[in-house]
N, C-alpha and C positions, 0 to 999 in steps of 0.2 A: 384328784386331778384338778389343777387350778382352773378357775373359770376363765373362759375366753373373754378378751376385752370386747366390749360392744363398740362397733365402728361408729365413729362420729358422722352424723349426716350434715352435709353442708346446708347452711341456712339459705333459704330462698327468699330473696328480697320481694316484698309485695309490689305489684305493679304501681307505677306512679299515678297519683290522682289526676283527673282531668284539670287542666289549668284554665280558669275563666278570668278574663280581663274585663272588669266593669269600668265604664267611662261615664261619669255623671258628676255635675258640678255641685250637687247637694251633699255636704259632708255627712249629714245624718243618714241619708239614704245609703251612701257608700259604706258607712260603718255597719248599718243594719244588714246589708247584703253580704258584706264580708263575713259577718258572724253567722248569719243564717245559712248561707251556701256552704261556708266552711264546716258547719255542723252536719252537713249532709254529703260528705265524701267528695267535696270539690276543693281544689286549691284556688284561692281567689287573690287577685291583685286588683286594687281599686285606685283609679286615678281621676283627676278632675278635668282634664282637657285633652285636646288632640295631640299636643306636643308630648305630653307625658305618655299618652297612648302609644305613639310611634316609638318613643324611647323604650317603653316596656316591651313592645313587639320586637325591637332590635336586640334586646338584652336576653330574652329567653323564649322558649317555645310556648305558644298560646294555642289552646284547643278550641276556644270559642270566645267571641267578644260580645259583651252586652253594651250597646251604644245608645246614649241619649241623643235624640235628634236635635234637641234645643239646648245647645251648650253656649253660654255667653261668649261672644267673640269667635266662635267656631261654627262652621256650617256642617251639621251632622251628615247631610247627604254627600258633601264633598269628602268628608272623612271616610264614609262608607265606600265611596268610589275608590279612594286611595288604597283602602284595605283590600278591596276586591281585585284591583289591578296588581297588587303585590303578592297575594296568596289566596288560596281557596279556603281560608279559615271561616268557619260558620259565624254568622252575625245575627244576633237578636236585637231588634230595635226597641227602644223605649220611646213612646210617643204620647202626645196629648189626645184626648178624645176627638178634638176638632181638626186633627191633622191628617185627614184621609188622603189628601193629595200627596203629602210627604210619605205616608206609609206605602202608597202604590209606587211612587218613584223609588223608594228604598228597596222594595221587592224587585223592581225592574233592574236596579243596579246590582242585585245579587244577594240581598239580605235573605235569610232563611226563615225568619219569623218575626213577629212583633208583639209587644204587650203594651196596652194603653194605661196611662197613669190616671188615677191611682190604681195600684194593683196589689195583690197579696204576694208576699214572697213565695208562698206555696205554689201559686200559679206560675210564677217565673221559673221556679225550680223544675216544675213539670215540663215546661216548654224547653228549658235548657237540656234536660235529660232526653227529651224526644229528638231535638236537633242533634245532640251528640250521638244518639243511637243511629239516626239516619246517616250521619257522617261516617260512623264506624262501618255500617253496612256497605256504604258506597266504597269505602277504602278496601274492604274485603273482596268486593265483587269487581273492582276496577280491572284487575288482570283478566277477569273472565269475559270482558266485553269482546275480546277477540279470542276465540278458542285456540288452544295450543296447536291443533292440527290445521288451523287456517293458514294456508300458504300465501294468502294475499299480502303484499307488501304495502301497497298504497292505493288510493282511489283518486282519480282526477275528474274534475267537473268544472266547466265554465272558467277554465284557467286556474282553478284552485287545485292544490294537492294535499290530501290528508294521508299522512303516514300512520298506518294502523299499528305498527310496532312501537314507534316512539311517541305516538299520540300527538304528533306535530302537524299543525295546519299552516300552510304557506299560501299567501295571497298571490294573485296574478302579478303584482309588482314586486314580489320577493319578500314582503314583510311576513314575519312570523306572528301568528295570531293565537293568543292563549285561549284555551277552552277549559271550562270546568268539566268535571266528570260527567255530569248530566248532559251538558252541551255536546261533548264528544259522542256519548252513546246515542243521543238523539240524531246527530248528523250521520252516524254510521247507519242508523235505522232508515233515514231518508235515502241515503245512497244505495241501500239494499233494495229499494223499490222505486226507482226513478220513474217519474211521470205516472205514478199510480196514486189514487186517492187513498190515504190512510186515515182511519178514524182515530179519535183521541184514545179509545181503548186499545187499538192496535199499537199506537205509538207508546202508550204506557208499557205495554208488554214488550215490544221490540227494543225499547230503549232502556229496559230494566228499571224504570222508575217505579214499577209495581213492587220492587223489593223494599221500597221505603214507605214510610207513612206519608201519604200524599193528601193534599187538600184539593178542593174544587179548583178547576182551572189551572192545575199545575202544568199541564202540557202547554197551555196558552202562554203562561209566563216563560217557560223554557224556550218556546218558539220565538217569542219576542226578543229574548236575550240573544238567541242565535241569529236572528235577522239583523240585529244591531251590529253584528260582527261580519256578516256575509253580504248584506245588501247595500247598494249605493244609496238607496232611499228606503229605510225600513218601513215607512208608512205606505210605500207603493212597491211592494216586493216583486222581484222578478224570478227569484229562485224558489222560495218557500211560499207557495200561493195558497190562500185560504179558499176552500170549497165550502160555501155556506151550507150549514146544516149537515155536512158530511165529514169534514176534517181538513186535512192539508195535503197538498201535492208538491213534490219536489220536481220542479220543471227544468230539468237538465239531463242530458245524457251523462252517463258515468262510465269512465274507463277504469278497468282493473289492472293494476301492475303486480307482477309476480316476481 
């Protein structure tokens, strides 16, 4: 009896490597990072300035940006702001040891982490992997922010409307305001407990930030970012009020739309 032919199995393409865009004016550092990160299962594009960064960003998908804050002729904070306005791509800043104010501002603008120069490529790799891991977890849980059996369509508060299904926030004047995943989840948590004081631990749990690797004051940073989008004066907030020693209170009635 002739042997039966062995069926061919279709080749399964391996998943694409995460694409990291390195922006630094030092050619030696760019070459080093391109080689080192490339040897550790990352695809790396390295460019010298903001124009090349935006061109690379337009040309192909980028999973994470490593951005030097001190680029000759470019304002790193301005570039970080442009990136954050454009997409939710994770950002790791490269800064000098004396640039604490820039680091804080960069984090407030939406950067995910920073590394101070001089640094070891191994440390940068560890931070890149941690940020990519947090980003992946956020993407996987994004759809879980609103349970499938939740019949609520939208929430209204102080003239604002938050659509829970499209994740769209509309200002009282009709402007659409973009929210990051963390900002959306945090706002849903606040709207779920209007005029109640919520501790930082409660907000970590309710906003699902506890699913990620978090650092000290993570909630405070996210609250500050959300205030910048909601409050007429973020430094004298009327909606998200600080309760000293206790946490935060969302000071508005919330209407639920079905």
